[in-house]
C-alpha positions in Angstrom: 141.8 158.6 42.5 144.5 161.2 42.8 142.3 164.3 42.2 139.1 165.8 43.5 136.1 165.8 41.1 134.2 168.9 40.2 130.5 169.3 40.9 129.8 168.7 37.2 131.9 165.5 37.1 130.1 164.2 40.3 126.7 165.2 38.9 127.5 163.1 35.8 128.0 160.1 38.0 124.6 160.2 39.8 123.0 157.7 37.4 125.8 155.2 37.7 126.0 155.7 41.4 122.3 155.0 41.8 122.8 151.7 40.0 125.9 150.8 42.1 128.1 151.0 39.0 130.9 153.3 40.2 134.4 152.5 41.4 135.1 152.5 45.2 137.0 155.8 45.1 134.2 157.4 43.1 131.6 156.0 45.5 133.4 157.6 48.4 133.6 161.0 46.7 129.9 160.8 45.8 128.8 159.9 49.3 130.7 162.9 50.7 129.2 165.1 48.0 125.7 163.9 48.5 125.8 164.9 52.2 125.9 168.6 51.2 124.3 168.8 47.7 120.5 168.6 47.6 120.5 168.8 43.8 122.5 165.7 43.3 120.8 163.9 46.2 117.4 164.5 44.4 118.8 163.1 41.2 120.1 160.0 42.8 116.7 159.5 44.5 115.0 159.8 41.1 117.2 157.2 39.5 116.8 154.8 42.4 113.1 155.0 42.5 112.8 154.2 38.8 115.3 151.3 39.2 113.4 149.9 42.2 110.1 150.1 40.3 111.6 148.1 37.4 113.3 145.6 39.7 110.0 144.7 41.5 107.6 144.6 38.6 107.4 140.8 38.7 109.7 139.9 35.9 113.3 138.7 35.7 115.7 141.2 34.2 117.3 140.0 31.0 121.1 139.7 31.0 122.8 143.1 30.4 119.6 145.1 31.2 121.2 147.3 33.8 124.2 148.0 31.5 121.7 149.2 28.9 119.9 151.3 31.5 123.1 152.9 32.6 124.1 153.7 29.0 120.6 155.1 28.3 121.1 157.6 31.1 124.0 159.1 29.2 122.4 159.2 25.8 119.6 161.0 24.1 116.4 158.9 24.6 114.8 157.3 21.6 111.4 158.7 20.4 108.6 157.5 22.6 105.2 158.8 23.5 105.8 159.7 27.1 103.6 162.8 27.5 102.7 162.0 31.1 106.4 161.7 32.0 107.7 164.7 30.1 105.0 167.0 31.4 106.1 166.5 35.0 107.3 169.6 36.8 111.0 169.7 37.7 113.8 172.2 38.6 115.0 174.1 35.6 118.3 172.8 34.4 118.4 169.4 36.2 114.8 168.7 35.4 115.3 168.5 31.7 118.2 166.1 32.1 116.3 164.0 34.6 113.2 163.8 32.4 115.3 162.7 29.5 117.1 160.0 31.5 113.8 158.8 32.9 112.3 158.6 29.4 115.3 156.6 28.3 114.9 154.2 31.2 111.2 153.9 30.4 112.0 153.0 26.8 114.3 150.2 28.0 111.6 149.0 30.4 109.0 149.0 27.7 111.2 146.9 25.4 112.3 144.4 28.0 109.5 144.2 30.5 106.4 145.3 28.6 105.8 147.9 31.2 102.8 150.1 30.4 103.9 153.7 30.0 100.8 155.0 31.8 101.7 152.8 34.8 105.2 154.1 34.8 103.9 157.7 34.5 101.7 157.2 37.5 104.6 155.9 39.5 106.7 158.9 38.4 104.0 161.2 39.6 104.5 159.7 43.1 108.3 160.2 42.8 107.8 163.8 41.9 105.9 164.3 45.2 108.8 163.0 47.2 112.0 164.8 48.3 110.0 168.0 48.3 112.5 169.9 50.5 115.4 168.9 48.3 113.5 170.0 45.2 112.5 173.3 46.8 116.2 174.0 47.6 117.3 173.2 44.1 114.6 175.6 42.7 115.6 178.3 45.1 119.3 177.9 44.2 118.5 178.1 40.5 116.2 181.1 40.8 118.3 184.2 39.6 116.3 186.4 42.0 117.4 184.4 45.1 120.1 185.6 47.4 122.7 183.3 48.8 125.1 183.7 51.7 127.8 181.5 53.2 127.8 181.4 57.0 131.4 181.2 58.1 133.4 181.5 61.4 135.7 184.4 62.3 138.6 182.5 60.7 136.7 182.1 57.4 135.7 178.4 57.8 132.4 177.8 56.0 129.8 176.0 58.0 126.5 176.4 56.1 124.7 178.2 53.4 121.5 180.2 53.4 119.4 180.6 50.3 116.7 183.3 50.4 114.0 183.7 47.8 112.2 187.0 47.0 109.0 186.0 48.8 111.0 185.5 52.1 111.1 181.7 51.8 114.5 180.5 52.9 116.6 177.4 53.4 119.5 176.6 55.6 121.7 174.1 53.8 124.0 172.2 56.1 127.6 171.9 55.1 130.0 171.4 58.0 128.0 171.9 61.1 129.4 169.4 63.6 126.7 167.5 65.6 126.1 168.8 69.1 125.3 167.0 72.3 121.5 166.3 72.9 121.3 169.1 75.5 122.4 171.7 72.9 121.0 173.1 69.7 122.0 175.3 66.8 119.8 178.4 66.3 119.4 180.5 63.1 119.2 184.3 63.4 118.2 186.9 60.9 120.0 190.3 61.1 117.3 192.9 60.6 117.9 196.6 61.3 120.9 195.8 63.4 118.9 193.3 65.6 119.1 189.5 65.8 115.7 187.9 65.3 115.3 184.1 65.6 114.6 182.3 62.4 114.3 178.9 64.1 115.8 176.4 66.5 117.6 173.9 64.3 118.4 171.0 66.7 121.8 169.4 67.5 122.3 168.0 64.0 120.4 170.0 61.4 120.2 169.1 57.7 118.2 171.2 55.3 115.9 173.5 57.3 113.2 175.7 55.7 112.3 179.0 57.3 110.3 182.2 56.6 112.2 185.5 56.8 110.5 188.5 58.3 111.4 192.0 57.0 114.5 192.4 54.9 117.4 190.6 56.5 120.9 192.0 56.0 122.4 188.7 56.9 122.2 185.6 59.0 124.0 184.0 61.9 124.1 180.6 63.7 124.7 180.2 67.4 125.1 177.3 69.8 122.4 177.4 72.5 120.9 175.3 75.3 118.2 172.9 74.0 115.0 174.8 73.3 116.8 177.9 72.0 117.2 181.5 73.3 115.6 184.9 72.9 119.0 186.4 72.0 122.1 184.7 70.6 124.7 184.0 73.3 127.5 184.1 70.6 127.4 183.9 66.9 129.5 181.0 65.7 129.0 181.6 62.0 127.6 184.6 60.2 127.4 186.1 56.7 126.0 189.2 55.1 123.6 189.1 52.1 124.9 190.9 49.0 
């Protein structure tokens, strides 16, 4: 593939990627994208859980089933009484599309496997309880009241993102933080009234890290400290100011 794919184009591939139905170059782009996008990572997890449930229900899949499932993910689902499924909570914009896709998969399953909708609904209840952190990040990112800041180096290289909700709940979303040696750790700092206050020791290779902000931070910073953390940052590697 000669060009980069936009977020929307990659998001449209999540269903096919979950079913291993993408080209090698698309797979490589998706895997890189999933490392830093909790929204798409949550969608892929949804699709894979449903596919795994169908694959292990004790029946042999008819020929062409997975092609039909893949097509169903891209189409409007047929009418089907799926109240337990459709009533499940989900992030605003992605939730509607995920619920529609899951309903379509359930319809295919009902036709080819005789799967009871109520059983699938119970299974989906369990799916909804998984990936809680990814879901919380997606909801925070979609909340118009949330504030987001990119943490970048002095040269402008972006390293991570912080999403802060009005209630002080926040998330550090890893982007390009290079892993440290085991005797070192990243540490997140809140900038409040001109002072740096620790928001948490992140470890040498953080992913998504939730935290609770105290006061009204003007910005955030990340430093590289000795394992265990420090009371004051030795040097801010990456920082950003909230708008």
